[in-house]
C-alpha positions as CSV (number, residue, x, y, z in Angstrom):
1,M,168.2,6.7,-53.9
2,Y,169.6,6.3,-50.3
3,H,172.9,8.3,-50.1
4,A,174.9,8.8,-47.0
5,G,177.2,10.9,-48.4
6,P,179.7,12.8,-49.1
7,Y,178.3,15.4,-51.6
8,D,180.4,17.0,-54.4
9,R,179.1,20.5,-53.3
10,I,176.1,21.7,-51.0
11,V,173.6,24.6,-51.5
12,D,170.4,25.6,-49.6
13,V,168.1,24.8,-52.4
14,V,168.3,23.2,-56.0
15,V,165.7,24.1,-58.4
16,L,165.3,21.2,-61.2
17,G,163.8,23.0,-64.4
18,F,164.3,26.5,-65.8
19,G,160.9,27.2,-67.2
20,D,158.3,29.7,-65.7
21,A,157.9,27.6,-62.4
22,G,161.4,26.9,-62.0
23,A,162.4,30.8,-62.5
24,V,159.8,31.8,-60.1
25,A,160.8,29.3,-57.4
26,A,164.5,30.2,-57.7
27,V,163.9,33.9,-57.7
28,T,161.5,33.5,-54.5
29,A,164.1,31.0,-52.6
30,H,167.0,33.7,-53.4
31,D,164.9,36.7,-52.1
32,E,164.0,34.8,-49.0
33,G,167.7,34.3,-48.2
34,A,168.7,31.0,-49.8
35,E,171.6,30.1,-51.9
36,V,169.9,28.5,-54.9
37,L,171.2,26.4,-57.9
38,V,169.3,25.8,-61.0
39,I,169.7,22.7,-62.7
40,E,168.6,22.4,-66.5
41,K,168.7,19.7,-68.8
42,Q,168.8,21.5,-71.9
43,Q,171.9,23.5,-73.4
44,A,171.8,27.2,-73.1
45,R,172.0,27.9,-76.7
46,G,168.6,27.1,-77.8
47,H,167.0,26.5,-74.6
48,R,163.3,25.9,-75.1
49,P,161.0,25.2,-72.2
50,N,157.3,24.9,-72.6
51,S,157.0,28.2,-71.1
52,R,158.9,29.7,-74.0
53,Y,156.0,28.3,-76.5
54,A,153.3,30.0,-74.8
55,A,151.4,33.3,-75.8
56,G,151.7,34.8,-72.3
57,F,148.1,34.6,-71.0
58,F,147.4,33.9,-67.0
59,L,144.1,33.7,-65.3
60,V,143.6,35.9,-62.4
61,P,140.7,35.4,-59.9
62,T,138.6,38.5,-59.3
63,D,136.6,37.1,-56.4
64,V,138.9,34.7,-54.4
65,E,135.9,32.7,-52.7
66,R,133.9,32.5,-56.1
67,A,137.1,31.3,-57.9
68,I,137.2,28.5,-55.1
69,E,133.7,27.6,-55.8
70,Y,134.6,27.4,-59.8
71,L,137.6,24.9,-59.4
72,T,135.7,23.0,-56.7
73,A,133.0,22.5,-59.1
74,L,135.3,21.5,-62.0
75,Y,136.4,18.8,-59.7
76,A,133.0,17.5,-59.0
77,V,132.5,17.3,-62.6
78,N,134.7,14.3,-62.6
79,G,133.8,13.1,-59.2
80,E,137.0,14.2,-57.8
81,T,137.9,15.5,-54.2
82,V,140.5,17.7,-53.5
83,D,142.2,19.2,-50.4
84,P,139.9,22.3,-50.1
85,G,143.5,24.0,-48.7
86,L,145.0,23.5,-51.9
87,I,142.2,24.9,-54.0
88,R,142.2,28.1,-51.6
89,A,145.9,28.3,-52.0
90,W,145.4,28.4,-55.9
91,A,142.9,30.9,-55.9
92,A,144.6,33.2,-53.2
93,E,148.1,33.0,-54.8
94,T,146.8,33.4,-58.4
95,A,144.9,36.4,-57.4
96,A,148.3,37.7,-56.2
97,N,149.9,37.4,-59.3
98,P,149.4,40.9,-60.8
99,A,150.7,42.6,-57.6
100,W,153.9,40.4,-57.7
101,L,154.3,41.1,-61.3
102,D,153.9,45.0,-60.7
103,R,156.4,44.8,-58.1
104,H,159.0,43.4,-60.4
105,G,158.2,45.5,-63.4
106,C,156.1,43.2,-65.9
107,G,153.4,44.8,-67.8
108,Y,150.1,43.0,-68.8
109,T,146.6,43.8,-70.0
110,D,143.3,42.6,-69.0
111,T,141.9,40.5,-71.9
112,G,138.2,40.2,-70.7
113,I,138.3,36.5,-71.2
114,L,136.3,34.8,-68.4
115,G,136.5,31.3,-67.0
116,E,136.1,28.8,-69.8
117,H,133.5,26.5,-68.7
118,H,130.2,29.0,-68.7
119,T,127.8,26.2,-67.3
120,V,129.8,26.0,-64.2
121,P,128.9,28.3,-61.2
122,A,131.0,31.1,-60.7
123,H,132.9,30.9,-64.2
124,D,132.9,34.8,-64.2
125,A,135.0,35.0,-60.8
126,I,138.2,34.7,-63.0
127,T,139.6,36.8,-65.9
128,V,142.4,36.3,-68.3
129,Y,145.5,38.7,-68.5
130,K,148.3,38.7,-71.1
131,A,151.9,39.8,-70.5
132,K,153.0,42.4,-72.5
133,P,156.4,42.5,-74.5
134,G,159.3,43.6,-72.1
135,P,162.6,43.0,-70.7
136,H,164.2,40.0,-72.0
137,P,167.6,38.4,-72.6
138,D,169.5,39.4,-75.7
139,G,168.5,37.4,-78.5
140,Y,165.5,35.9,-76.8
141,T,162.3,35.0,-78.9
142,G,159.1,33.6,-77.4
143,C,156.5,34.3,-75.0
144,P,157.2,37.7,-73.3
145,M,156.4,36.2,-69.7
146,H,159.2,33.7,-69.7
147,G,161.5,36.3,-71.2
148,F,160.8,38.6,-68.3
149,L,161.3,35.9,-65.8
150,R,164.5,35.1,-67.4
151,T,165.6,38.6,-66.6
152,L,164.9,38.4,-62.8
153,V,167.0,35.3,-62.7
154,D,169.9,37.1,-64.3
155,D,169.5,40.2,-62.4
156,R,170.1,38.2,-59.3
157,G,173.0,36.3,-60.8
158,L,171.7,33.1,-59.8
159,E,173.6,30.1,-61.0
160,V,172.0,28.2,-63.9
161,Q,173.7,25.1,-64.8
162,Y,172.8,24.2,-68.1
163,G,173.3,21.1,-70.0
164,T,173.0,19.1,-66.8
165,A,170.0,16.1,-66.4
166,A,169.1,15.4,-63.0
167,R,169.0,11.6,-62.4
168,W,168.1,10.8,-59.0
169,L,166.8,12.4,-55.7
170,L,169.1,11.6,-53.1
171,T,167.5,10.5,-49.8
172,D,168.6,9.7,-46.1
173,E,167.6,6.7,-44.2
174,R,164.0,8.1,-43.5
175,G,163.4,8.8,-46.9
176,A,163.9,12.7,-46.5
177,V,165.4,14.2,-49.8
178,T,168.7,15.4,-49.2
179,G,170.1,16.3,-52.5
180,V,170.1,15.2,-56.1
181,R,172.5,13.3,-58.5
182,V,173.0,15.1,-61.8
183,E,175.0,14.3,-64.8
184,R,176.9,16.5,-67.3
185,D,179.2,15.7,-70.1
186,G,179.1,12.0,-69.0
187,R,180.3,12.8,-65.3
188,T,177.8,12.5,-62.4
189,E,177.9,14.8,-59.6
190,D,176.0,14.6,-56.2
191,V,174.7,17.9,-55.1
192,G,173.3,18.1,-51.4
193,V,170.8,20.6,-50.0
194,R,170.5,22.4,-46.7
195,R,166.8,23.0,-47.3
196,G,164.9,21.6,-50.1
197,V,164.8,20.5,-53.7
198,V,162.1,21.8,-56.1
199,L,161.1,19.7,-59.0
200,A,159.7,21.9,-62.0
201,V,161.1,20.0,-64.8
202,G,157.9,19.7,-66.9
203,G,155.8,16.8,-68.0
204,F,156.0,13.9,-70.1
205,E,154.8,15.4,-73.7
206,A,157.6,13.8,-75.5
207,S,157.7,10.4,-73.9
208,A,155.9,7.9,-76.1
209,R,156.2,5.3,-73.4
210,L,154.5,7.3,-70.7
211,K,151.7,8.8,-72.9
212,T,150.8,5.3,-74.2
213,Q,150.9,3.9,-70.6
214,H,149.0,6.9,-68.9
215,L,146.7,8.9,-71.5
216,P,143.2,7.5,-72.3
217,L,144.1,7.3,-76.0
218,T,146.9,7.2,-78.7
219,P,148.5,9.0,-80.4
220,V,148.5,12.4,-78.8
221,H,150.7,15.1,-80.2
222,F,151.7,18.0,-78.0
223,Y,153.2,21.4,-79.3
224,G,156.0,22.4,-77.1
225,T,159.5,21.4,-76.2
226,R,160.7,18.1,-77.3
227,H,162.7,17.6,-74.0
228,N,159.9,17.1,-71.5
229,T,160.4,13.1,-71.3
230,G,159.0,12.4,-67.8
231,D,162.0,12.9,-65.7
232,G,160.3,14.4,-62.8
233,V,157.8,11.5,-62.9
234,A,160.3,8.8,-62.5
235,M,162.6,10.7,-59.8
236,A,159.5,11.5,-57.9
237,V,158.3,7.8,-58.1
238,E,161.6,6.6,-57.0
239,A,161.1,9.0,-53.9
240,G,158.0,7.5,-53.0
241,A,155.9,10.2,-54.4
242,E,152.0,9.7,-55.0
243,L,150.9,10.7,-58.6
244,W,147.7,12.1,-59.9
245,H,146.3,13.5,-63.1
246,M,148.2,11.1,-65.3
247,N,145.3,10.2,-67.3
248,V,144.0,13.8,-68.2
249,W,145.4,17.2,-70.0
250,P,143.9,20.4,-71.4
251,G,143.4,19.2,-74.9
252,H,142.8,20.7,-78.4
253,F,142.5,19.3,-81.9
254,V,146.1,19.8,-83.6
255,A,147.6,19.1,-86.8
256,H,150.8,16.7,-87.2
257,F,153.3,17.2,-89.9
258,P,155.8,14.1,-89.6
259,G,157.8,15.4,-92.6
260,S,158.3,19.0,-91.2
261,G,161.4,18.3,-88.7
262,Y,159.2,18.8,-85.8
263,D,157.4,15.7,-84.5
264,G,155.0,17.4,-81.9
265,G,151.6,18.6,-82.8
266,V,150.6,22.0,-84.2
267,A,147.6,24.2,-83.0
268,I,145.3,25.4,-85.7
269,D,143.7,28.8,-86.2
270,L,140.2,27.5,-87.2
271,W,138.7,31.3,-88.0
272,G,141.8,32.9,-89.5
273,S,141.6,35.4,-86.5
274,G,144.9,34.9,-84.9
275,R,143.2,33.7,-81.7
276,F,140.7,30.9,-80.5
277,A,137.7,33.0,-80.7
278,P,136.2,33.9,-84.1
279,P,137.3,37.7,-85.4
280,A,135.3,40.5,-83.7
281,D,135.2,42.6,-86.9
282,R,134.0,40.2,-89.7
283,R,132.1,37.0,-90.2
284,P,134.7,34.1,-90.2
285,P,135.0,31.9,-93.1
286,G,133.3,28.5,-93.1
287,S,134.8,25.4,-91.5
288,I,133.4,22.1,-90.1
289,F,135.2,19.0,-88.3
290,V,133.9,15.6,-89.3
291,D,134.7,12.0,-88.1
292,G,135.7,8.9,-89.9
293,S,131.8,8.7,-91.0
294,A,132.1,12.2,-92.8
295,R,129.7,13.8,-90.2
296,R,129.9,16.4,-87.9
297,F,130.1,15.6,-84.0
298,L,130.1,19.0,-82.0
299,A,129.5,22.6,-82.2
300,E,133.1,23.5,-83.8
301,P,135.5,24.3,-82.4
302,G,134.1,22.7,-79.0
303,P,135.5,23.8,-75.5
304,Q,138.9,25.5,-75.8
305,H,140.8,23.1,-73.5
306,A,138.3,20.1,-73.4
307,A,137.3,19.4,-77.2
308,H,139.7,16.5,-77.2
309,L,137.3,14.6,-75.0
310,E,135.0,14.2,-77.8
311,L,137.7,12.1,-79.4
312,L,137.7,9.3,-76.8
313,G,135.1,7.2,-77.8
314,M,135.9,3.8,-79.2
315,D,134.0,1.5,-81.6
316,A,134.2,-1.7,-79.7
317,A,133.0,-3.9,-82.5
318,R,135.6,-2.5,-84.9
319,L,138.4,-1.7,-82.2
320,T,138.7,1.8,-83.7
321,R,138.3,5.4,-82.8
322,P,136.3,7.0,-85.3
323,R,137.4,10.4,-84.4
324,V,141.0,9.9,-84.6
325,P,141.8,11.5,-87.0
326,T,139.2,14.1,-87.3
327,W,139.0,16.0,-90.5
328,W,138.9,19.9,-90.7
329,I,136.9,20.7,-94.0
330,F,137.0,24.2,-95.4
331,D,137.0,26.0,-98.6
332,Q,139.1,28.7,-100.4
333,E,137.9,31.5,-98.3
334,R,139.5,30.1,-95.2
335,F,142.6,28.9,-97.1
336,D,143.1,32.6,-98.4
337,A,142.4,34.3,-95.1
338,A,145.3,33.5,-93.1
339,T,147.8,31.0,-91.9
340,L,146.3,27.7,-91.0
341,V,148.3,27.6,-87.8
342,P,149.0,30.1,-85.2
343,T,152.4,32.1,-85.7
344,Y,152.3,34.2,-82.6
345,S,153.0,31.2,-80.3
346,G,153.8,27.5,-80.5
347,P,156.1,25.9,-83.0
348,A,155.2,27.8,-85.6
349,G,155.7,31.3,-83.7
350,P,158.7,33.2,-82.6
351,V,160.7,29.9,-81.5
352,G,160.7,29.0,-85.2
353,D,160.6,25.0,-84.7
354,L,158.3,25.1,-87.6
355,A,158.4,27.5,-90.6
356,W,155.2,28.4,-91.9
357,S,154.3,30.3,-95.3
358,A,152.2,33.4,-95.2
359,D,149.8,32.1,-97.7
360,N,149.7,28.5,-96.9
361,T,151.3,27.6,-100.4
362,E,154.3,26.0,-99.2
363,E,152.4,23.5,-97.0
364,L,150.1,22.9,-99.7
365,S,152.8,22.1,-102.2
366,R,154.3,19.6,-99.7
367,G,151.1,17.5,-99.5
368,W,150.3,18.6,-95.9
369,I,146.9,20.1,-96.9
370,L,144.5,18.0,-98.9
371,F,142.5,19.9,-101.7
372,A,140.0,19.1,-104.6
373,D,137.8,20.8,-106.9
374,S,134.3,19.2,-105.2
375,A,133.7,17.8,-101.9
376,G,133.0,14.4,-103.1
377,E,136.6,14.3,-104.7
378,L,138.2,15.7,-101.4
379,A,136.5,12.9,-99.5
380,K,138.0,10.2,-101.6
381,L,141.5,11.8,-100.8
382,C,140.5,11.7,-97.0
383,G,139.3,8.1,-97.2
384,L,135.8,9.3,-96.5
385,D,132.4,8.5,-98.1
386,P,131.9,10.9,-100.8
387,E,128.1,11.2,-100.6
388,T,128.1,11.5,-96.7
389,L,130.5,14.3,-97.0
390,E,128.4,16.2,-99.5
391,S,125.4,15.6,-97.5
392,T,127.1,16.9,-94.4
393,I,128.2,20.0,-95.9
394,A,125.0,20.5,-97.5
395,G,123.2,20.2,-94.2
396,Y,125.6,22.6,-92.7
397,N,125.1,25.0,-95.3
398,A,121.4,24.7,-94.8
399,C,121.9,25.7,-90.7
400,C,124.0,29.0,-92.1
401,A,121.1,29.9,-94.3
402,A,118.5,29.2,-91.3
403,G,120.9,31.2,-89.1
404,T,121.0,28.4,-86.4
405,D,122.8,25.2,-86.1
406,A,119.7,23.0,-84.9
407,E,121.7,20.0,-84.3
408,F,124.6,21.1,-82.3
409,G,124.0,24.5,-81.3
410,R,127.2,26.4,-82.7
411,D,127.4,30.1,-82.4
412,P,125.3,31.7,-85.0
413,A,128.0,34.3,-85.8
414,T,130.4,31.7,-87.1
415,L,127.9,30.2,-89.6
416,T,129.3,30.8,-92.9
417,P,128.6,28.2,-95.7
418,I,131.5,26.0,-97.2
419,D,131.0,26.7,-101.0
420,G,134.2,26.3,-102.7
421,P,135.3,26.9,-105.5
422,R,138.1,24.7,-104.1
423,Y,137.7,22.5,-100.9
424,Y,140.4,21.6,-98.4
425,A,141.2,19.0,-95.8
426,L,143.7,18.7,-92.8
427,P,143.7,15.7,-90.6
428,L,143.5,16.7,-86.8
429,W,144.6,14.6,-83.9
430,P,144.1,14.9,-80.1
431,G,146.7,16.9,-78.6
432,G,147.6,20.1,-76.5
433,S,150.3,22.3,-75.0
434,H,151.4,20.2,-71.9
435,T,150.4,17.1,-69.7
436,V,149.5,17.9,-66.3
437,G,150.3,14.5,-64.4
438,G,153.0,13.9,-61.7
439,P,153.6,14.1,-58.2
440,R,150.6,15.3,-56.2
441,R,151.1,18.4,-54.2
442,D,149.6,20.0,-51.4
443,A,149.0,23.6,-50.4
444,R,152.7,24.4,-49.4
445,S,153.8,22.7,-52.7
446,R,155.0,19.8,-50.8
447,V,155.2,16.6,-52.6
448,I,152.7,13.9,-51.1
449,S,153.9,10.5,-50.3
450,V,152.3,7.3,-51.4
451,R,152.5,6.1,-47.7
452,G,150.6,9.2,-46.4
453,G,152.3,12.7,-45.3
454,F,154.8,14.0,-47.6
455,V,158.3,13.6,-49.1
456,E,160.3,15.6,-46.8
457,N,162.2,18.5,-48.4
458,L,160.8,17.7,-51.5
459,Y,158.5,20.5,-53.5
460,S,156.9,20.7,-56.8
461,A,155.8,23.5,-59.1
462,G,154.1,24.0,-62.7
463,E,152.7,21.4,-65.0
464,L,154.6,18.6,-63.4
465,G,151.9,17.3,-60.9
466,S,149.5,20.2,-61.7
467,L,146.5,20.5,-59.6
468,H,144.3,21.2,-63.1
469,G,142.4,17.8,-63.4
470,L,139.7,16.6,-66.0
471,L,138.6,20.3,-66.8
472,Y,141.2,23.2,-67.3
473,P,139.7,26.5,-65.7
474,A,140.7,28.8,-68.6
475,G,143.3,29.8,-71.0
476,G,146.4,30.9,-68.9
477,G,145.7,28.4,-66.2
478,S,149.3,26.9,-66.6
479,I,151.2,30.0,-66.5
480,A,149.1,31.5,-63.5
481,E,149.9,28.1,-61.7
482,C,153.6,28.3,-62.6
483,L,153.8,31.7,-60.9
484,A,151.9,31.0,-57.9
485,F,153.1,27.6,-57.0
486,G,156.7,28.8,-58.0
487,R,156.5,31.2,-55.4
488,I,154.9,28.8,-52.7
489,A,157.5,26.2,-53.5
490,G,160.5,28.5,-53.4
491,R,159.2,30.2,-50.0
492,N,158.8,26.9,-48.4
493,A,162.0,25.2,-49.6
494,A,164.0,28.2,-48.5
495,A,162.3,27.9,-45.1
496,G,163.2,24.3,-44.8
497,R,165.0,23.1,-42.0
498,I,168.9,22.8,-42.1
499,I,169.7,19.1,-43.1
500,G,173.2,19.2,-44.1
501,G,176.6,20.7,-43.2
């Protein structure tokens, strides 16, 4: 929006959004000598950015050059070309994350987990770390990384204006961003900037309109904040930004419970191990996924952040998607093993959006989990063909007896038969933690203009316009990017030219 002035107030740098990316951008800009104002749409009480729902994993390249090779190969899979400078900035800056955390007092551990796509060259050039519990504001629950970053903001006395929604980016006659129009308690205020604006407001997981318009199938249920409604997409488009990655996301199979009071998706714990991988000290309970034909279609659970790609196929004759929903089929052993959903992170975790009983019985009584005394009876409850489901389970059990999954190549260590005495089912949907689409950024976190060049004085960080495309490199990719490009955006915004009085 063109704005000739005046402004109600002027600061050096405005950071829009107070998740991990916004916090790091604000801290960095401040430490570079800038006067910083953070604008956050949510109220202070109950402030829940996506960063708070995370478990605290972040990837770290152990070899920058080979990490560049790995991410470049991930883009090549989809035929997408990306500015090599951007990929290099990602590799170098994410490799610097541990040193930055060391300087600021955040503890972490090396999980030993490598790049997710093992068939891609140089996947072993990155590993995954996990933040340890540490300093956090009083009363804070959730991801330890976000709690720690909140303390850095608090320690510096940075102004965070909660309950304030950014509505428009203000521009001069050349299209350079000069400020932002915000709304609070029904009143608008025009905030000018001397140096720049950082967009770090998150994606569009909670916008039914944007998900339907841009994602390749519907419905898609994301677990995380319900406040990510695509505000940054709208503001960036209005300022002339080029968009990218609007049609992809790091996806999972998720459960969805409309009567729970939480309308997002909920991740599942397939193995009852408290993590994505099966337990290291015991054979996991038996589980399979079947589609609408009651047949298996992948080596369960599929790639951690790409299994949703298996759900995209459409039956053109019937105009249906036979794998939406997918049915998770398991027996009494899995039901008894642990909660069906993770309680260490996500909506059923410490943030407490969704309460989940320790033994799954409350959810069973609510009808969220279907059950029967035979596979055939369970199939009827799911709307599946009984004989086909019985045959599918028998075939899977034969694979377990043989010690090999001849059809899909599932890990033999996870081949435990499904044999009752009670059988259970849960419908699963495409979903995940966050979208990645938004304004395209360059190696300096500048927002690329749809007309070429970039939108002056506008920067982005975090999941809004993430550099992650079709294939997500590994668990912790998002937090690593938030830290890395939060610093890049904060540094460059603070170094921007003086554009106001």
